[in-house]
C-alpha positions, 0 to 999 in steps of 0.5 A: 853584529857578529862579523861574517866573512868569506873563504874563497878557494878561487875554484876553477870549474869544468869548461873554465880556466884560472884566469876566469877563476881570478876574475870571478874571485874579484867579482865575488870580493866586490860583491861581499864588500857591498854586502857588508862581509868583514873579511875575504880570505883565500887558502893556499893549496897546491897541485889541485886542478880545481883550486887556483889560489896556490900563489896566495899572497899574489892573489890577495894583492889582486883582490885587495887592489880591486876592493876598497874596504873589506879586509883581505887575507890568507886562510891560510898560508901553509907555513911549513912550505915557506921561510918565515922571513919570506912570508913576513916580507910578502905580507909586509908588502901587502900591508904597506900597499893596503894599510889596515886591510891585510890578515895573515892566517897560518896553517901547519899542513902542506895543503897538498899531497906528500909528493907535492909537499916534498917538491915545495919544501925541497930540504924540509920534510915536516911541520915539527918546527911550526911553533918556532916558525910562528914565533920567528914570523911574529918577531919579524913584525916587531920593531927592529931592535939595535943590533938585529941582523935580519929584518923584514923589509917591509914588515918590521913594525907593521901591524899585521894581524896573525891568526892560527888555523887548525882542524885539530887540537894542536893549533888550538893549544898553540894559539891559546899559548901565544895569545893569537886569534884562532880559526877552526876549519869546521867546514871540512873537518868538524870532528874536534871543533867543540873540544878545540874551542873549549881548550882554546878559550880555557887556556888562552893567555892574553898577549900584546896582540890580543887581550882575550880569546877570539875564535872564528868557525868556518861554515858551508852555506849554500842558499837558493830560492828553494830548498831543492835548488840549494840541495842541487847546487850543493852536489857540486861540493859533494862530488868534489869531496868524493873525487878527492877521496877517490884520488881523482881531484879535478876541475869543479864539476857542475851540479847533478840531479841524482847524487845518490847514483854518484857515490857509494854508501861509504862515500856518502857517510864520509862526505856527511861527516866531513861536511856536517857543518853545512847549511843548505836551503832556502832563505828561511832554512839558511837563516834558521841554520846559521842561527842554530850554528851560532847558538850552539857553538858561540863563535866570535866570528863566522867564515862562510864558504860555498863551492858552487859551480855557476858564478851567478848562483854563487854570488846569489848564495852569498847575498842570501847568506848575508841577509840571513846573517843580518837577520840573525844579528 
């Protein structure tokens, strides 16, 4: 069966706090593990009141420690914010604590606004060195060579799967050239998805890490017992996108009955474009939507995300999505 996984941003909802978000994430991870999802990834974002996964490696440890079989990883670590050695040490530590369960996805965006990016990087102002930083990071996971001055302890000699993430052609080219698995952020930036997949598969060069191309696509899935219920739940994510584009990021809002009164026609069009890769509906609509997405794009894996306000509804949505995925096969 095609592997299906979960992408979580540890959402902080209105009326809640980060501690509750972390408890909800662990609960969702245990739920996903029982439902047969393959991976549970968390994404690095900063200065976002509604996203609590800024200290991504720390939160990965929390999730991995509270589960037993599901793979846990970063989708992703924004490498320009960090020294490659520090990332290798962090994920070497995680891989030592939880063998054969840790994934490391790398992105080259800051995961935040420009002012916060400057605060994070301090003496580093761009992502131009991303390919060199990826190569350096991969080197730290190799066995230590005689005379090697700097090593990752722990990290050296450990098998930590490294993925490259992207929403453009840049990471598709780089992951193909380096022989790494590739994950495309189609859940919020789908425009270049087809071209990136074609380029990645066409130009892929086998490596010691990966003998053949392996591409994962992200998909928004919001499922409920009825189509109307699902569409209402989806208004939470739609509002969040509009608020972000208005320069007003905040806590995750509850769903509303009339989304049309919330946005302008231009904002509606922008959200529709950004969230074009979304399956929203009742169980049958979700099954058909996931099947159509897979048939069209032929991913090697699908990563599902759902920004739903009520935790119980979010758990149930992932349960219905899991049933749909198993039916698709």
